[in-house]
N, C-alpha and C positions, 0 to 999 in steps of 0.2 A: 628678340628684345633682351637687352642686358639689364639685369636688376642689381643695383648696388645697395647693399644693406649695411648700415653702420650701427654697431651696438655701443652704446655709451654706458659706462659704469659710474656709479657714484662713489666707488671705493677708490682710495688713494693711499699711498704709503706715508709713513711717519717722516716728518722732517727731522733734521739733525737736532734742532732745538727741542722738539717734542721728545725725541729719544733721550736727550740729556736730562730733561725734566723727570721722565719716568725713572731713569737710573738713579737720579738724585733722591727721589722719593723712596725707592727700594733700599738705597744705602742708609737713609734715615731710619727706616723700619728695622733693618738688620742691626744697625748700631744700637737701637733701643732694646732689641731682644738679646743680644750677646751678653751683656752684663747679667741679665736675669738667668740665662742658661748657665753661665759660669758660676753664679752664686748657688744655683741649685746643685751643680756638680760638686762644689766644695762642701755643701751641707751633706750631700750623700757620702762623700769621702770621710767627713768627720764622724758621721753615724757609723759607717763601716769600721773606722778605726776604734771608736769607742767600744763597739762590740768585741773587736779583737783584743783590746786591752782587758776587758772583763774576762775573756777566755784565758788570756795570759796569766792573770792573777790566780784563777782557779788551777791552772796547770802548774804554777809554782807551788801552790799548797800541796797538790797531789804529788809532785816530785819530792817534796820534803817528807811527806808521809812514807813514801816508798824507799827513799834513799837515806833518810836521816839527816839531810842537809839540803840547802838550796843549790842550784847549779851555778857553776862558774860562768862568766860571760864568754861569748864566742869572740874569736879574733876579728875585729871589725875590718881589717885591711885585706882579708882573704876574699877574692872574687867568688861569686857563686859558682858551684860546681868544681872548685879547685881545692888544693890543700896548701897550707902554709909551710914554712921552712922546717917546722917540727913534725910535719906529716899529719897535722890535724885538719880535717875537712871543714869547709865553710859551714857554719851553723852548728857545729859541735862545740861543747864547752871546752875552753882552753885551760887545761889543768895539768899539773905535773904528774908524772907517772910513778913517782916514788914518794914514800912518806916524807913529810906530813901532807902530801897531796894538796899543795896550795894552788890557788888560782894564779894564772899568769896575768901580767899587766896590773900588779898591785901598786896603788899609790896610797901611802899612809896605812890606814886600817881597812881599806876596801879595794875591790877590784873593779875595773871599768872595761867596757867593750860594748858589744851589741847582744841582743837577746839570742841565746843558743836555740834557734828555732828548730833545727834538725833534732837536737837532743830532746826537746819537748814535743816534737811532732806538730808544730804550728806553722802558720804562714810566715814567710821570711820578712815581708814588708807591710807597711801601713797602707792606708788608702791612696797615698800618693806615690807608692812604689819605692819607699825608702825603709831602711832597717830601723828597728826599735833600739834606742839606747837603753842599756841595762847596767846597773851598778849594784854590787852586793857587798855587804860587810863581810870581811874575810872569815870571821869567827863562825858565821852561819853557813859557810860553804867549804870549809877546810876538812881536815881529817875527821873521821867518825870513830876515833879511838877512845871516846869517853872523857875528853878533856874536862877537868873539874873547875868549878867556880863556886866559892862559898860552900864547899863540901858536897855539892851535888854532882853526881856522875851518872851517865847513862851510856853504856857501850853501844856503838852503832849510831850515835847521834853526835853531830858536830857542835851543838849548842845545848845549853841547859836552861833550867827554869829562871836562873838569875842572869842569863845572857842579855846583853843590850846592844842594839845596833849603833852605827856611827853616822847614819845618814839623816838629814833633816829636810823637810819641805817647808818653805816659807811662803808668806802671802805676797811677797814682792822681793826684789833684790834688797837685801839688808833689812827686810821687814820682819814682822812677827813670825815665829815658828808655829805652824799649824799642825805639824806631824813630826815629833822628835824621835830620835833613837831608833831609826828604821833599819830593819835587816836588808831590805832591797827596794829599789825604785826602778820603774820602767817608764819610758816616755816616747811619744811620737813628736817630731819637730814640726808637724803641721804642714800647711800648704807651701810655705816658703822653704821648708826643709833645712834651714840654716843650722849647721852643726850636726846634721845627721850623716850617716854613711850610706852611700849608694850601693847597689848590688855589685858594682865594679870594685868595691873595697876602697873607694876614694871618698873623702869628706866633701859634702856640698859646700861650695864657696859662694860668696864671701862669708866669713864667720860672723856671727852676731857681735855687736859691740860689747866690750868689757864694761861691766857696771849696769847692764840692762837685764831685764827679766829673762829674755831668751839667751842672753850671753851667759847667765848663771847656769842655764841648762845645757850649755854647750862646752863648758870647761870640765876639768877632771877633779874638781873638789867634791866635798861631801854635802854640799847644799844645793837644793833645787827650788824652783818656784812653780807654783800652781795657782791660777785664778781664772776668772771667766775670760772668754774669748774677747779680744780687742784687736784693732787694726795693727798694733805693734806687738801682739802676743797671740800666737795660734797653736802653741804647744798643748798636748794633752798628757797628763801625768797620772800614774797610779803608783801605789806602794803597798808593801807588805807590812802591816802593823805587827809589832812583836807580840802583843797580847793575844791577837787572833791566831797567829801562827803557833804559839806555844800552847794555847788552849786546844787547838786541833790535834797537836801532838799528844797532849795529855788524854784527850777524849779517845784517841786511837790506841792508847796504851803504850805509846812510844817514849813518853816521859813520865816519871813518877808523880 
């Protein structure tokens, strides 16, 4: 006798419509999560950059105590791991090799470029992988031959008790000055990086618009802007106040 047994299952596959609905729901969920993840990553990068900027500020004070001057900027156009036409390696301060040992890339009374991370022994880039912009008043980074002002001289020091910086930090473009006569300013150009130099030695494009807060931080003049984070402003700025710098030099016995 032949026995035929048929097994019926209650399981069945998804139809195309059901699959489409499932994929649509997944896409909605991911779409809602991505902005949150991106925001958290940006916040992490900002925190990392802020810590690095604090370290940079202390490193600049330390460099001045040891060398009697602030460092010159590094050549921003030299790619990482390479040397420029003058034989200066990326990340090293770009400075003349003969008296009066002036910084290169001087505009007016200050020199511009990127932070000399190799000279200072610091990280090359901010949280977004871009170099820090660095500008220094020439008088605070030139020869340490005891140049006098108002009768004050100190051999081995590039600046004196009466020295004044040329850089200013404003509350906005054309706004109030919140930190005047600064020896040096360092900044990260934030998440958009506009105006920063990449590790390839090229500037991040497009450049910020002239007349904007970020535009003020991307040109080569002596004015900078710093205020709270906004959708149109994500730069982070620190500076070296002259009174604190000189006070530290006096306390260390470097200045009378």
